[in-house]
MDTraj code that builds the backbone (N, CA, C; nanometers):
import mdtraj as md
import numpy as np

residues = "MET GLN LYS GLN ASN GLN ILE SER THR LYS SER LEU ALA TYR CYS ALA MET LEU THR ALA LEU SER VAL VAL PHE ALA ARG LEU ILE GLY LEU MET PRO SER GLU SER VAL ARG PHE SER ILE GLU ALA VAL PRO ILE PHE LEU ALA GLY MET LEU PHE GLY PRO LEU LEU GLY GLY CYS VAL GLY PHE ALA ALA ASP PHE VAL GLY CYS LEU PHE SER PRO TYR GLY PHE ASN PRO ILE PHE CYS ILE PRO PRO ILE LEU TYR GLY VAL PHE ALA GLY LEU MET ARG PRO LEU LEU ARG LYS GLN VAL SER ILE TRP ARG LEU ALA ILE ALA PHE LEU LEU PRO VAL VAL LEU GLY SER LEU LEU TYR GLN SER ALA ALA LEU ALA TYR MET TYR TYR LYS ASP GLY PRO PHE PHE GLN GLY PHE VAL TYR TYR LEU SER THR ARG ALA VAL GLN PHE SER ILE THR LEU VAL VAL ASP VAL LEU VAL THR TYR PHE ILE PHE LYS ALA ARG VAL PHE GLU ARG ILE GLY LEU TRP ASN PRO GLY LYS ASP GLU ASN LYS".split()
xyz = np.array([
    [-5.6076, 0.1531, 4.5684],
    [-5.4872, 0.1513, 4.4863],
    [-5.4604, 0.2905, 4.4305],
    [-5.3348, 0.3202, 4.4203],
    [-5.2957, 0.4489, 4.3674],
    [-5.2749, 0.4384, 4.2165],
    [-5.3173, 0.5422, 4.1454],
    [-5.3026, 0.5453, 4.0002],
    [-5.1555, 0.5658, 3.9634],
    [-5.1081, 0.4861, 3.8691],
    [-4.9693, 0.4987, 3.8248],
    [-4.9561, 0.6193, 3.7320],
    [-4.8388, 0.6818, 3.7375],
    [-4.8114, 0.7919, 3.6454],
    [-4.7877, 0.7355, 3.5066],
    [-4.8719, 0.7753, 3.4152],
    [-4.8578, 0.7309, 3.2770],
    [-4.8410, 0.8526, 3.1877],
    [-4.7704, 0.8324, 3.0800],
    [-4.7509, 0.9392, 2.9828],
    [-4.8662, 0.9325, 2.8840],
    [-4.9345, 1.0441, 2.8678],
    [-5.0511, 1.0445, 2.7798],
    [-5.0084, 1.0512, 2.6329],
    [-5.0988, 1.0093, 2.5476],
    [-5.0755, 1.0159, 2.4032],
    [-5.0591, 1.1609, 2.3588],
    [-5.1362, 1.2493, 2.4212],
    [-5.1266, 1.3927, 2.3902],
    [-4.9860, 1.4451, 2.4203],
    [-4.9321, 1.4065, 2.5364],
    [-4.7965, 1.4499, 2.5738],
    [-4.6929, 1.3957, 2.4755],
    [-4.7068, 1.2686, 2.4373],
    [-4.6136, 1.2095, 2.3408],
    [-4.6217, 1.2788, 2.2053],
    [-4.7425, 1.3140, 2.1631],
    [-4.7579, 1.3823, 2.0346],
    [-4.6913, 1.5200, 2.0378],
    [-4.7121, 1.5945, 2.1470],
    [-4.6468, 1.7252, 2.1587],
    [-4.4949, 1.7100, 2.1671],
    [-4.4468, 1.6081, 2.2364],
    [-4.3018, 1.5854, 2.2457],
    [-4.2428, 1.5504, 2.1090],
    [-4.3157, 1.4720, 2.0294],
    [-4.2691, 1.4395, 1.8941],
    [-4.2617, 1.5658, 1.8090],
    [-4.3613, 1.6534, 1.8235],
    [-4.3600, 1.7789, 1.7480],
    [-4.2428, 1.8670, 1.7914],
    [-4.2168, 1.8748, 1.9223],
    [-4.1048, 1.9549, 1.9710],
    [-3.9710, 1.8956, 1.9278],
    [-3.9623, 1.7642, 1.9210],
    [-3.8404, 1.6986, 1.8703],
    [-3.8162, 1.7379, 1.7255],
    [-3.9199, 1.7282, 1.6440],
    [-3.9065, 1.7646, 1.5018],
    [-3.8712, 1.9123, 1.4862],
    [-3.9307, 1.9967, 1.5683],
    [-3.9013, 2.1396, 1.5616],
    [-3.7555, 2.1680, 1.5973],
    [-3.7038, 2.0975, 1.6960],
    [-3.5636, 2.1144, 1.7338],
    [-3.4699, 2.0724, 1.6201],
    [-3.5041, 1.9631, 1.5531],
    [-3.4222, 1.9165, 1.4400],
    [-3.4238, 2.0196, 1.3281],
    [-3.5402, 2.0737, 1.2989],
    [-3.5510, 2.1753, 1.1935],
    [-3.4694, 2.2985, 1.2296],
    [-3.4810, 2.3442, 1.3554],
    [-3.4048, 2.4616, 1.3983],
    [-3.2547, 2.4370, 1.3941],
    [-3.2111, 2.3160, 1.4269],
    [-3.0679, 2.2859, 1.4331],
    [-3.0070, 2.2631, 1.2959],
    [-3.0701, 2.1803, 1.2156],
    [-3.0063, 2.1346, 1.0925],
    [-3.0467, 2.2123, 0.9682],
    [-3.1669, 2.2668, 0.9666],
    [-3.2131, 2.3320, 0.8443],
    [-3.2128, 2.4839, 0.8524],
    [-3.2350, 2.5386, 0.9718],
    [-3.2422, 2.6838, 0.9844],
    [-3.1193, 2.7416, 1.0535],
    [-3.0440, 2.6616, 1.1262],
    [-2.9290, 2.7114, 1.2003],
    [-2.8168, 2.7599, 1.1094],
    [-2.7392, 2.8528, 1.1596],
    [-2.6215, 2.9037, 1.0884],
    [-2.4983, 2.8301, 1.1374],
    [-2.4158, 2.7830, 1.0448],
    [-2.2962, 2.7077, 1.0829],
    [-2.1748, 2.7679, 1.0107],
    [-2.1140, 2.8718, 1.0717],
    [-1.9996, 2.9367, 1.0066],
    [-1.8735, 2.8514, 1.0022],
    [-1.8602, 2.7534, 1.0910],
    [-1.7454, 2.6625, 1.0878],
    [-1.7907, 2.5256, 1.1364],
    [-1.7003, 2.4277, 1.1325],
    [-1.7350, 2.2913, 1.1729],
    [-1.7720, 2.2796, 1.3206],
    [-1.7140, 2.3621, 1.4046],
    [-1.7377, 2.3479, 1.5483],
    [-1.8310, 2.4556, 1.6055],
    [-1.8837, 2.5439, 1.5210],
    [-1.9705, 2.6515, 1.5685],
    [-2.1023, 2.6472, 1.4931],
    [-2.2133, 2.6458, 1.5697],
    [-2.3462, 2.6490, 1.5075],
    [-2.4355, 2.7405, 1.5901],
    [-2.4989, 2.8350, 1.5233],
    [-2.5941, 2.9240, 1.5882],
    [-2.7347, 2.8788, 1.5513],
    [-2.8124, 2.8417, 1.6516],
    [-2.9501, 2.8005, 1.6273],
    [-3.0291, 2.8125, 1.7566],
    [-3.1600, 2.7993, 1.7446],
    [-3.2453, 2.7988, 1.8633],
    [-3.2981, 2.6574, 1.8872],
    [-3.2160, 2.5591, 1.8571],
    [-3.2555, 2.4184, 1.8724],
    [-3.2871, 2.3803, 2.0164],
    [-3.2318, 2.4513, 2.1132],
    [-3.2544, 2.4178, 2.2540],
    [-3.3924, 2.4621, 2.3026],
    [-3.4543, 2.5577, 2.2348],
    [-3.5831, 2.6095, 2.2805],
    [-3.6910, 2.5008, 2.2830],
    [-3.7120, 2.4220, 2.1755],
    [-3.8137, 2.3163, 2.1844],
    [-3.7821, 2.2103, 2.2903],
    [-3.6555, 2.1791, 2.3083],
    [-3.6166, 2.0821, 2.4112],
    [-3.6482, 2.1385, 2.5492],
    [-3.6138, 2.2650, 2.5687],
    [-3.6419, 2.3328, 2.6948],
    [-3.7927, 2.3375, 2.7201],
    [-3.8697, 2.3675, 2.6170],
    [-4.0156, 2.3727, 2.6308],
    [-4.0725, 2.2364, 2.6695],
    [-4.0180, 2.1299, 2.6129],
    [-4.0646, 1.9947, 2.6480],
    [-4.0419, 1.9671, 2.7966],
    [-3.9261, 2.0049, 2.8478],
    [-3.8990, 1.9866, 2.9893],
    [-3.9889, 2.0718, 3.0763],
    [-4.0102, 2.1954, 3.0354],
    [-4.0950, 2.2864, 3.1098],
    [-4.2402, 2.2405, 3.1119],
    [-4.2887, 2.1925, 2.9998],
    [-4.4298, 2.1549, 2.9879],
    [-4.4593, 2.0149, 3.0406],
    [-4.3654, 1.9211, 3.0230],
    [-4.3949, 1.7808, 3.0517],
    [-4.3037, 1.7167, 3.1550],
    [-4.2092, 1.7919, 3.2100],
    [-4.1233, 1.7392, 3.3154],
    [-3.9869, 1.6942, 3.2668],
    [-3.8978, 1.6628, 3.3620],
    [-3.7589, 1.6313, 3.3274],
    [-3.7406, 1.5034, 3.2465],
    [-3.8232, 1.4026, 3.2709],
    [-3.8074, 1.2767, 3.1977],
    [-3.8366, 1.2952, 3.0486],
    [-3.9527, 1.3518, 3.0175],
    [-3.9864, 1.3734, 2.8761],
    [-3.8966, 1.4797, 2.8130],
    [-3.8563, 1.5798, 2.8920],
    [-3.7635, 1.6806, 2.8398],
    [-3.6308, 1.6185, 2.7990],
    [-3.5781, 1.5299, 2.8839],
    [-3.4534, 1.4604, 2.8512],
    [-3.4691, 1.3686, 2.7307],
    [-3.5840, 1.3017, 2.7221],
    [-3.6105, 1.2137, 2.6067],
    [-3.6185, 1.2934, 2.4770],
    [-3.6815, 1.4114, 2.4824],
    [-3.6885, 1.4969, 2.3637],
    [-3.5480, 1.5434, 2.3250],
    [-3.4655, 1.5781, 2.4239],
    [-3.3277, 1.6187, 2.3947],
    [-3.2492, 1.5086, 2.3258],
    [-3.2621, 1.3857, 2.3782],
    [-3.1926, 1.2723, 2.3164],
    [-3.2453, 1.2464, 2.1753],
    [-3.3776, 1.2411, 2.1602],
    [-3.4376, 1.2117, 2.0291],
    [-3.4031, 1.3190, 1.9269],
    [-3.4050, 1.4457, 1.9680],
    [-3.3719, 1.5543, 1.8756],
    [-3.2269, 1.5438, 1.8296],
    [-3.1373, 1.5122, 1.9212],
    [-2.9967, 1.4977, 1.8840],
    [-2.9768, 1.3763, 1.7929],
    [-3.0403, 1.2654, 1.8266],
    [-3.0266, 1.1434, 1.7467],
    [-3.0813, 1.1634, 1.6052],
    [-3.2022, 1.2148, 1.5944],
    [-3.2626, 1.2372, 1.4619],
    [-3.1851, 1.3438, 1.3853],
    [-3.1409, 1.4490, 1.4554],
    [-3.0627, 1.5538, 1.3905],
    [-2.9327, 1.5024, 1.3319],
    [-2.8742, 1.4041, 1.3961],
    [-2.7491, 1.3463, 1.3466],
    [-2.7699, 1.2673, 1.2174],
    [-2.8913, 1.2233, 1.1920],
    [-2.9199, 1.1555, 1.0655],
    [-2.9063, 1.2506, 0.9471],
    [-2.9217, 1.3813, 0.9734],
    [-2.9094, 1.4837, 0.8699],
    [-2.7720, 1.5497, 0.8710],
    [-2.6812, 1.4961, 0.9484],
    [-2.5484, 1.5533, 0.9642],
    [-2.4445, 1.4618, 0.9000],
    [-2.3392, 1.5182, 0.8443],
    [-2.2347, 1.4332, 0.7860],
    [-2.1497, 1.3617, 0.8910],
    [-2.1632, 1.3997, 1.0194],
    [-2.0798, 1.3428, 1.1235],
    [-2.1372, 1.2148, 1.1831],
    [-2.2666, 1.1950, 1.1758],
    [-2.3282, 1.0770, 1.2347],
    [-2.3514, 1.0936, 1.3838],
    [-2.4121, 0.9944, 1.4453],
    [-2.4476, 1.0003, 1.5871],
    [-2.3296, 0.9604, 1.6744],
    [-2.3042, 1.0394, 1.7761],
    [-2.2025, 1.0089, 1.8757],
    [-2.2661, 1.0291, 2.0124],
    [-2.2854, 0.9221, 2.0903],
    [-2.3556, 0.9356, 2.2189],
    [-2.2868, 1.0298, 2.3177],
    [-2.1579, 1.0541, 2.2998],
    [-2.0869, 1.1468, 2.3884],
    [-2.1449, 1.2873, 2.3770],
    [-2.1883, 1.3242, 2.2580],
    [-2.2354, 1.4606, 2.2360],
    [-2.3853, 1.4797, 2.2587],
    [-2.4565, 1.3758, 2.2995],
    [-2.6006, 1.3927, 2.3235],
    [-2.6305, 1.4353, 2.4674],
    [-2.5304, 1.4454, 2.5522],
    [-2.5514, 1.4860, 2.6917],
    [-2.6054, 1.6298, 2.7025],
    [-2.5486, 1.7305, 2.6342],
    [-2.6039, 1.8662, 2.6480],
    [-2.7508, 1.8802, 2.6086],
    [-2.7972, 1.8231, 2.4959],
    [-2.9411, 1.8358, 2.4680],
    [-3.0288, 1.7702, 2.5740],
    [-2.9831, 1.6592, 2.6287],
    [-3.0585, 1.5939, 2.7359],
    [-3.0651, 1.6860, 2.8577],
    [-2.9538, 1.7525, 2.8895],
    [-2.9510, 1.8426, 3.0051],
    [-3.0483, 1.9590, 2.9909],
    [-3.0670, 2.0101, 2.8688],
    [-3.1629, 2.1190, 2.8487],
    [-3.3026, 2.0761, 2.8937],
    [-3.3445, 1.9598, 2.8510],
    [-3.4769, 1.9114, 2.8875],
    [-3.4891, 1.8780, 3.0350],
    [-3.3869, 1.8141, 3.0902],
    [-3.3906, 1.7754, 3.2315],
    [-3.3914, 1.8985, 3.3220],
    [-3.3020, 1.9949, 3.2973],
    [-3.2966, 2.1151, 3.3809],
    [-3.4244, 2.1974, 3.3691],
    [-3.4828, 2.2055, 3.2501],
    [-3.6090, 2.2783, 3.2348],
    [-3.7181, 2.2115, 3.3167],
    [-3.7195, 2.0791, 3.3165],
    [-3.8171, 2.0072, 3.3966],
    [-3.7962, 2.0268, 3.5458],
    [-3.6704, 2.0322, 3.5874],
    [-3.6409, 2.0544, 3.7295],
    [-3.6740, 2.1977, 3.7731],
    [-3.6638, 2.2919, 3.6804],
    [-3.6946, 2.4324, 3.7097],
    [-3.8441, 2.4622, 3.6950],
    [-3.9197, 2.3654, 3.6539],
    [-4.0634, 2.3823, 3.6284],
    [-4.1401, 2.4431, 3.7461],
    [-4.1206, 2.3959, 3.8704],
    [-4.1954, 2.4577, 3.9815],
    [-4.1647, 2.6065, 3.9982],
    [-4.0395, 2.6455, 3.9812],
    [-4.0013, 2.7863, 3.9920],
    [-4.0634, 2.8677, 3.8779],
    [-4.0638, 2.8122, 3.7580],
    [-4.1175, 2.8833, 3.6424],
    [-4.2697, 2.8876, 3.6438],
    [-4.3327, 2.7945, 3.7117],
    [-4.4803, 2.7970, 3.7230],
    [-4.5264, 2.9201, 3.7997],
    [-4.4452, 2.9617, 3.8966],
    [-4.4821, 3.0803, 3.9751],
    [-4.4793, 3.2051, 3.8887],
    [-4.3748, 3.2169, 3.8070],
    [-4.3625, 3.3326, 3.7183],
    [-4.2571, 3.3029, 3.6123],
    [-4.2936, 3.3243, 3.4867],
    [-4.1972, 3.3101, 3.3780],
    [-4.1408, 3.4493, 3.3523],
    [-4.0187, 3.4714, 3.3990],
    [-3.9520, 3.5999, 3.3776],
    [-3.8219, 3.5744, 3.3018],
    [-3.7687, 3.6796, 3.2483],
    [-3.6422, 3.6682, 3.1734],
    [-3.5323, 3.6159, 3.2650],
    [-3.5275, 3.6614, 3.3899],
    [-3.4209, 3.6207, 3.4807],
    [-3.4329, 3.4745, 3.5211],
    [-3.5542, 3.4279, 3.5447],
    [-3.5721, 3.2875, 3.5793],
    [-3.5406, 3.1974, 3.4604],
    [-3.5797, 3.2399, 3.3426],
    [-3.5452, 3.1631, 3.2227],
    [-3.3940, 3.1621, 3.2006],
    [-3.3298, 3.2772, 3.2244],
    [-3.1839, 3.2840, 3.2067],
    [-3.1128, 3.1878, 3.3015],
    [-3.1597, 3.1786, 3.4252],
    [-3.1004, 3.0855, 3.5212],
    [-3.1238, 2.9414, 3.4759],
    [-3.2468, 2.9137, 3.4305],
    [-3.2794, 2.7772, 3.3870],
    [-3.1992, 2.7363, 3.2637],
    [-3.1756, 2.8284, 3.1718],
    [-3.0956, 2.7976, 3.0529],
    [-2.9466, 2.7960, 3.0844],
    [-2.9033, 2.8777, 3.1803],
    [-2.7604, 2.8922, 3.2078],
    [-2.6956, 2.7631, 3.2585],
    [-2.7644, 2.6883, 3.3422],
    [-2.7066, 2.5658, 3.3966],
    [-2.6710, 2.4638, 3.2878],
    [-2.7623, 2.4276, 3.1979],
    [-2.7213, 2.3321, 3.0939],
    [-2.6210, 2.3896, 2.9947],
    [-2.6254, 2.5215, 2.9730],
    [-2.5273, 2.5828, 2.8824],
    [-2.3877, 2.5700, 2.9414],
    [-2.3722, 2.6068, 3.0671],
    [-2.2392, 2.6045, 3.1294],
    [-2.1909, 2.4616, 3.1510],
    [-2.2759, 2.3785, 3.2130],
    [-2.2325, 2.2425, 3.2453],
    [-2.2204, 2.1531, 3.1221],
    [-2.3187, 2.1600, 3.0328],
    [-2.3209, 2.0692, 2.9180],
    [-2.2500, 2.1221, 2.7956],
    [-2.2970, 2.2353, 2.7444],
    [-2.2468, 2.2853, 2.6165],
    [-2.1079, 2.3456, 2.6262],
    [-2.0762, 2.4091, 2.7384],
    [-1.9427, 2.4693, 2.7496],
    [-1.8403, 2.3731, 2.8092],
    [-1.8592, 2.3352, 2.9331],
    [-1.7563, 2.2543, 3.0006],
    [-1.7483, 2.1118, 2.9458],
    [-1.8602, 2.0399, 2.9499],
    [-1.8580, 1.8994, 2.9087],
    [-1.8241, 1.8838, 2.7603],
    [-1.8945, 1.9570, 2.6752],
    [-1.8730, 1.9374, 2.5320],
    [-1.7368, 1.9911, 2.4864],
    [-1.6877, 2.0961, 2.5495],
    [-1.5526, 2.1436, 2.5165],
    [-1.4485, 2.0386, 2.5532],
    [-1.4670, 1.9743, 2.6678],
    [-1.3746, 1.8675, 2.7075],
    [-1.3848, 1.7482, 2.6126],
    [-1.5063, 1.7142, 2.5707],
    [-1.5244, 1.6018, 2.4785],
    [-1.4618, 1.6316, 2.3422],
    [-1.4804, 1.7529, 2.2936],
    [-1.4188, 1.7905, 2.1651],
    [-1.2662, 1.7911, 2.1763],
    [-1.2138, 1.8434, 2.2865],
    [-1.0684, 1.8443, 2.3060],
    [-1.0150, 1.7018, 2.3144],
    [-1.0877, 1.6134, 2.3796],
    [-1.0455, 1.4743, 2.3885],
    [-1.0431, 1.4092, 2.2502],
    [-1.1470, 1.4361, 2.1710],
    [-1.1541, 1.3743, 2.0375],
    [-1.0465, 1.4261, 1.9424],
    [-1.0247, 1.5570, 1.9429],
    [-0.9360, 1.6169, 1.8424],
    [-0.7955, 1.6485, 1.8927],
    [-0.7745, 1.6458, 2.0228],
    [-0.6430, 1.6769, 2.0781],
    [-0.5903, 1.5662, 2.1672],
    [-0.6410, 1.4432, 2.1528],
    [-0.5970, 1.3372, 2.2438],
    [-0.4500, 1.3001, 2.2244],
    [-0.3953, 1.3208, 2.1054],
    [-0.2536, 1.2930, 2.0836],
    [-0.1668, 1.4145, 2.1132],
    [-0.2298, 1.5299, 2.1241],
    [-0.1562, 1.6542, 2.1490],
    [-0.1890, 1.7109, 2.2855],
    [-0.1729, 1.8406, 2.3002],
    [-0.1982, 1.9049, 2.4296],
    [-0.3494, 1.9200, 2.4556],
    [-0.4031, 1.8308, 2.5404],
    [-0.5466, 1.8305, 2.5708],
    [-0.5921, 1.9644, 2.6292],
    [-0.5161, 2.0175, 2.7241],
    [-0.5567, 2.1420, 2.7905],
    [-0.5652, 2.2568, 2.6916],
    [-0.4718, 2.2629, 2.5964],
    [-0.4744, 2.3681, 2.4942],
    [-0.6006, 2.3556, 2.4083],
    [-0.6362, 2.2345, 2.3720],
    [-0.7586, 2.2119, 2.2953],
    [-0.8824, 2.2472, 2.3752],
    [-0.8814, 2.2132, 2.5040],
    [-0.9945, 2.2459, 2.5905],
    [-1.0144, 2.3967, 2.6003],
    [-0.9061, 2.4709, 2.6201],
    [-0.9146, 2.6177, 2.6291],
    [-0.9623, 2.6759, 2.4957],
    [-0.9133, 2.6214, 2.3839],
    [-0.9564, 2.6693, 2.2535],
    [-1.1074, 2.6506, 2.2348],
    [-1.1570, 2.5301, 2.2590],
    [-1.2996, 2.5038, 2.2416],
    [-1.3838, 2.5804, 2.3434],
    [-1.3346, 2.5905, 2.4642],
    [-1.4083, 2.6635, 2.5668],
    [-1.4232, 2.8108, 2.5285],
    [-1.3174, 2.8713, 2.4782],
    [-1.3243, 3.0136, 2.4425],
    [-1.4136, 3.0379, 2.3207],
    [-1.4004, 2.9553, 2.2176],
    [-1.4854, 2.9766, 2.0994],
    [-1.6307, 2.9450, 2.1297],
    [-1.6555, 2.8420, 2.2081],
    [-1.7934, 2.8047, 2.2418],
    [-1.8554, 2.9034, 2.3404],
    [-1.7746, 2.9689, 2.4224],
    [-1.8275, 3.0687, 2.5160],
    [-1.8900, 3.1850, 2.4400],
    [-1.8255, 3.2276, 2.3334],
    [-1.8816, 3.3352, 2.2509],
    [-2.0105, 3.2880, 2.1842],
    [-2.0058, 3.1703, 2.1258],
    [-2.1225, 3.1143, 2.0573],
    [-2.2409, 3.1010, 2.1526],
    [-2.2196, 3.0427, 2.2685],
    [-2.3307, 3.0158, 2.3590],
    [-2.3750, 3.1366, 2.4391],
    [-2.2921, 3.2384, 2.4498],
    [-2.3409, 3.3612, 2.5133],
    [-2.4432, 3.4291, 2.4215],
    [-2.4188, 3.4259, 2.2927],
    [-2.5150, 3.4813, 2.1966],
    [-2.6402, 3.3939, 2.1912],
    [-2.6208, 3.2642, 2.1807],
    [-2.7331, 3.1714, 2.1725],
    [-2.8183, 3.1753, 2.2995],
    [-2.7554, 3.1897, 2.4156],
    [-2.8277, 3.1959, 2.5413],
    [-2.9251, 3.3130, 2.5433],
    [-2.8792, 3.4281, 2.5022],
    [-2.9655, 3.5474, 2.4998],
    [-3.0831, 3.5263, 2.4051],
    [-3.0560, 3.4739, 2.2879],
    [-3.1627, 3.4512, 2.1893],
    [-3.2613, 3.3458, 2.2404],
    [-3.2114, 3.2357, 2.2959],
    [-3.2990, 3.1305, 2.3491],
    [-3.3910, 3.1836, 2.4587],
    [-3.3353, 3.2608, 2.5505],
    [-3.4143, 3.3151, 2.6612],
    [-3.5214, 3.4102, 2.6080],
    [-3.4846, 3.4979, 2.5161],
    [-3.5815, 3.5936, 2.4624],
    [-3.6928, 3.5246, 2.3837],
    [-3.6583, 3.4264, 2.3022],
    [-3.7599, 3.3533, 2.2257],
    [-3.8558, 3.2816, 2.3204],
    [-3.8023, 3.2133, 2.4198],
    [-3.8869, 3.1420, 2.5158],
    [-3.9744, 3.2391, 2.5946],
    [-3.9184, 3.3509, 2.6359],
    [-3.9941, 3.4515, 2.7102],
    [-4.1108, 3.5049, 2.6271],
    [-4.0855, 3.5374, 2.5023],
    [-4.1923, 3.5916, 2.4182],
    [-4.2995, 3.4868, 2.3862],
    [-4.2609, 3.3615, 2.3771],
    [-4.3601, 3.2549, 2.3574],
    [-4.4545, 3.2494, 2.4773],
    [-4.3989, 3.2612, 2.5981],
    [-4.4837, 3.2555, 2.7165],
    [-4.5614, 3.3847, 2.7385],
    [-4.5059, 3.4986, 2.6996],
    [-4.5792, 3.6239, 2.7109],
    [-4.6965, 3.6274, 2.6122],
    [-4.6836, 3.5582, 2.4997],
    [-4.7929, 3.5498, 2.4025],
    [-4.9002, 3.4508, 2.4473],
    [-4.8728, 3.3785, 2.5555],
    [-4.9657, 3.2829, 2.6170],
    [-5.0070, 3.1709, 2.5216],
    [-4.9164, 3.1294, 2.4379],
    [-4.9434, 3.0242, 2.3404],
    [-4.9830, 2.8949, 2.4103],
    [-4.9072, 2.8545, 2.5104],
    [-4.9328, 2.7265, 2.5764],
    [-5.0517, 2.7318, 2.6717],
    [-5.0832, 2.8497, 2.7213],
    [-5.2041, 2.8639, 2.8022],
    [-5.3278, 2.8452, 2.7141],
    [-5.3242, 2.8988, 2.5948],
    [-5.4398, 2.8920, 2.5039],
    [-5.4703, 2.7502, 2.4574],
    [-5.3680, 2.6670, 2.4463],
    [-5.3939, 2.5286, 2.4039],
    [-5.4024, 2.4325, 2.5228],
    [-5.3961, 2.4881, 2.6441],
    [-5.4183, 2.4083, 2.7642],
    [-5.2996, 2.3288, 2.8147],
    [-5.1783, 2.3661, 2.7765],
    [-5.0602, 2.2940, 2.8239],
    [-4.9914, 2.3602, 2.9428],
    [-5.0222, 2.4845, 2.9689],
    [-4.9520, 2.5583, 3.0736],
    [-5.0542, 2.6348, 3.1570],
    [-5.0596, 2.6036, 3.2842],
    [-5.1460, 2.6747, 3.3780],
    [-5.0581, 2.7373, 3.4837],
    [-5.0273, 2.8664, 3.4714],
    [-4.9387, 2.9295, 3.5682],
    [-4.9960, 2.9220, 3.7087],
    [-4.9085, 2.9003, 3.8034],
    [-4.9488, 2.8948, 3.9424],
    [-4.9903, 2.7558, 3.9884],
    [-5.0203, 2.6648, 3.8968],
    [-5.0592, 2.5281, 3.9321],
    [-4.9504, 2.4333, 3.8885],
    [-4.9129, 2.3431, 3.9760],
    [-4.8163, 2.2406, 3.9381],
    [-4.8900, 2.1087, 3.9240],
    [-4.9185, 2.0740, 3.8008],
    [-4.9914, 1.9501, 3.7727],
    [-4.8937, 1.8454, 3.7236],
    [-4.9174, 1.7223, 3.7611],
    [-4.8391, 1.6121, 3.7053],
    [-4.9111, 1.5644, 3.5813],
    [-4.8438, 1.5728, 3.4705],
    [-4.9045, 1.5325, 3.3422],
    [-4.8667, 1.3923, 3.3101],
])
top = md.Topology()
chain = top.add_chain()
for i, resn in enumerate(residues, 1):
    res = top.add_residue(resn, chain, resSeq=i)
    for name in ("N", "CA", "C"):
        top.add_atom(name, md.element.get_by_symbol(name[0]), res)
traj = md.Trajectory(xyz[None], top)
C-alpha cells in the first residue's frame, strides 16, 4: 500500500504562524493612505507558505489570512476579494520546483508578478469597478482602479521580492529545517 499524503502538525503550526504574520503585516503595520490603497508586505508570509508547503497550504494560508484580516477591518469579509491572497500562495507553491534550484531576485520577481498582475491588478480592479461603478461607467472605474493599483503594486512588488530574497539569503528556513535547496520533498 502506498502512504497517503498527510499534512503534518508541524506544517499546520507554521502555516498558522504565517497566517497571523500576514494579518499583522496587513492590518496593524501596513500603511493605508486612502480607502482603496494599502502598502504592506502581507503577501510575503502567504508566499512563503506556498513556497515552503506547496500550493494547497499556500492557498489556504492566503484565504485564512484574508478572512481573519477582515475581522479587523471595518469593511467585513467579502469572498470576491479573497482571490488575490489565495493566488499568492498557490503560485508560490507552483513555482516551488523552480525556486528550489535557486532563489534569485529574478525568479522571485516572476513568481510574485503572476499573482500581482492576474489577481491584485486585473481581477481586483475589475471587482472594485463592478462594486463601485456598476450603475455608472464600468470601464472608467476599471481604468481608474487599474492605474492607481498599478502604482501601489509596483512599489509593493519590489519590497515583497526584496524582503523574501533577504529572508532566503539569511538562510532562516534552512536553519530550522524547512527549506533544503536542490531537493524537492513532499511535506
